[in-house]
C-alpha positions in Angstrom: -0.4 -28.8 46.4 2.0 -27.9 43.6 0.7 -28.1 40.1 2.0 -31.0 38.0 3.6 -30.7 34.6 0.3 -31.3 32.8 -1.5 -28.4 34.5 1.5 -26.1 33.9 1.6 -27.1 30.2 -2.2 -26.6 29.9 -2.0 -23.2 31.5 0.8 -22.3 29.1 -1.3 -23.3 26.1 -4.2 -21.2 27.4 -1.9 -18.2 27.6 -0.6 -18.8 24.1 -4.2 -18.9 22.9 -4.9 -15.7 24.7 -2.3 -13.8 22.6 -2.9 -15.7 19.4 -4.5 -13.5 16.8 -5.1 -12.8 13.2 -3.6 -9.7 11.5 -6.4 -8.1 9.6 -5.5 -5.6 6.9 -6.8 -2.1 6.8 -6.9 -0.1 3.6 -4.6 3.0 3.6 -4.9 5.9 1.1 -2.2 8.5 0.6 -3.7 11.6 -0.9 -0.4 13.5 -1.1 -1.7 16.4 0.9 -0.4 15.1 4.2 3.0 17.0 4.0 3.9 20.6 3.3 3.7 22.0 -0.2 6.7 21.0 -2.3 8.0 18.1 -0.1 10.2 15.9 -2.3 8.9 12.4 -2.5 12.3 10.6 -3.0 13.4 8.6 0.1 10.3 9.6 2.0 8.5 7.1 4.3 4.8 7.6 5.1 2.1 5.2 6.3 4.4 2.2 5.7 5.5 3.0 2.2 8.9 4.4 1.2 8.9 6.4 -2.0 11.7 6.7 -4.5 12.1 8.9 -7.6 15.0 8.8 -10.0 15.7 10.8 -13.2 18.2 9.4 -15.6 19.2 6.8 -13.0 20.0 9.4 -10.3 17.9 10.4 -7.2 15.8 13.4 -8.0 13.6 15.9 -6.2 11.5 16.6 -9.2 8.5 14.8 -7.8 6.8 16.5 -4.9 3.9 16.4 -2.5 0.9 18.7 -2.4 1.3 20.1 -5.9 -1.3 21.6 -8.3 -1.7 19.5 -11.4 -4.8 18.5 -13.3 -7.1 19.8 -10.5 -10.2 17.7 -9.8 -10.5 14.8 -12.2 -12.1 11.4 -11.6 -9.0 9.7 -10.3 -6.7 12.6 -9.5 -7.8 15.4 -7.2 -5.1 17.9 -6.5 -3.2 18.7 -4.4 -1.4 15.5 -5.5 2.0 14.1 -6.3 3.3 15.9 -9.4 6.6 15.2 -11.2 8.8 14.9 -14.2 7.4 12.2 -16.6 10.9 11.3 -17.7 11.6 9.8 -14.2 10.9 6.5 -12.5 8.6 6.5 -9.4 8.9 3.7 -6.9 6.9 2.4 -3.9 8.5 0.0 -1.4 6.0 -1.4 1.1 7.0 -2.2 4.7 4.4 -5.1 4.7 3.3 -7.0 1.6 0.0 -5.7 0.1 -2.4 -7.8 -1.9 -4.2 -4.8 -3.2 -2.8 -1.6 -4.9 -4.5 1.2 -6.7 -3.8 4.8 -7.8 -4.9 7.4 -10.3 -2.5 8.8 -12.9 -2.9 11.9 -15.1 -0.6 13.4 -17.7 -0.2 17.0 -18.4 -1.1 16.9 -22.1 -4.2 17.1 -24.2 -3.3 13.9 -25.9 -4.5 10.4 -25.1 -1.6 8.1 -24.4 -1.7 4.3 -25.0 -0.2 3.6 -22.7 0.4 6.5 -20.3 2.4 4.5 -17.7 3.9 1.0 -17.2 3.9 -0.6 -13.7 6.1 -3.4 -12.6 5.2 -5.3 -9.4 7.6 -7.3 -7.3 7.2 -9.8 -4.4 9.3 -9.9 -1.2 12.1 -11.8 -2.9 12.4 -9.0 -5.6 10.8 -11.4 -8.1 8.9 -9.7 -10.9 5.2 -10.6 -10.5 4.0 -8.9 -13.6 4.2 -5.8 -15.9 1.1 -3.8 -16.4 0.2 -0.8 -18.5 -2.4 1.9 -18.0 -3.9 4.1 -20.7 -4.6 7.7 -19.9 -7.6 9.0 -21.8 -9.2 12.4 -22.0 -12.9 12.9 -21.6 -14.9 16.0 -22.5 -15.5 17.1 -18.9 -11.8 17.0 -17.9 -8.7 18.9 -19.0 -6.1 16.1 -18.9 -6.1 12.4 -19.8 -6.1 10.1 -16.8 -6.5 6.5 -15.9 -6.8 4.2 -12.9 -4.5 1.4 -12.0 -6.0 -1.3 -9.8 -4.4 -4.6 -8.7 -5.5 -7.5 -6.5 -3.5 -10.7 -6.3 -0.2 -12.1 -5.0 1.2 -9.8 -2.2 3.4 -7.0 -3.5 6.3 -5.3 -1.7 7.6 -3.1 -4.5 6.1 -1.2 -7.4 8.0 0.7 -10.1 6.3 3.2 -12.4 7.7 4.5 -15.7 5.8 7.1 -17.8 5.5 6.2 -21.4 5.9 8.8 -24.1 7.4 11.4 -21.8 7.9 13.9 -24.6 4.1 13.8 -25.3 3.3 14.7 -21.7 6.2 16.2 -19.8 4.7 16.0 -16.4 2.6 13.5 -14.5 0.2 13.7 -11.5 -0.5 10.7 -9.2 -3.1 10.6 -6.5 -5.1 8.3 -4.1 -2.4 5.7 -3.6 -4.3 2.9 -1.8 -2.9 -0.3 -0.3 -3.3 -2.8 2.5 -1.6 -2.1 5.9 -1.7 -4.7 8.7 -4.0 -3.5 11.5 -3.6 -4.2 15.2 -4.1 -7.9 15.9 -7.7 -8.9 16.7 -8.4 -12.2 18.5 -10.3 -14.7 16.4 -13.6 -16.1 17.6 -12.2 -19.6 17.6 -9.3 -18.4 19.8 -11.7 -16.9 22.3 -13.7 -20.1 22.4 -10.5 -22.1 22.9 -9.5 -19.8 25.7 -12.8 -20.2 27.4 -12.5 -24.0 27.2 -9.0 -23.9 28.6 -10.0 -21.8 31.5 -12.9 -24.1 32.3 -10.5 -27.0 32.2 -8.1 -25.3 34.6 -11.0 -24.6 37.0 -12.0 -28.2 36.9 -8.5 -29.4 37.8 -8.4 -26.9 40.7 -11.8 -28.1 42.0 -10.8 -31.8 41.9 -7.7 -30.9 44.0 
């Protein structure tokens, strides 16, 4: 006997439930030692983030991977991203991230209030907020540093400018951490619904 429209629709729903899933975010950390020494960061894509670096409004290679900067601090452990503090550093995320953090150090022996300004944008390029980060020297470390940490409305772009560039000509950035969608994992409710659907199909087949 041919299946009726009801049974075909039911089976279709079961198949949809089978592939329905929830995207669970994994945390990704870029340590800036993943690429060869001196790789320019501008226009580089890695782990779902595209980097940009401009100097005086023009693309620049004066920010590079796997550089030696302030060595091992609390938030910055070189090799790290090191560059010209007169430039602007950008992160464009392939998928929105609701968490973002990184450490910044400045090559100076001065405390800087602030040491950097961060602008965050959503998927429509709307400014979500402007944040500042102080870099402060402690007796056990050579260079002032600070940690930027954000949790909130999903971000697709971040722009970083370095305040008082003449007071600290170079910057170091490390441990860029953000959310990256993981492979879909079926929800428990989806699996239960699938089981109920299969039981219903089996009941229809038995009655026939």
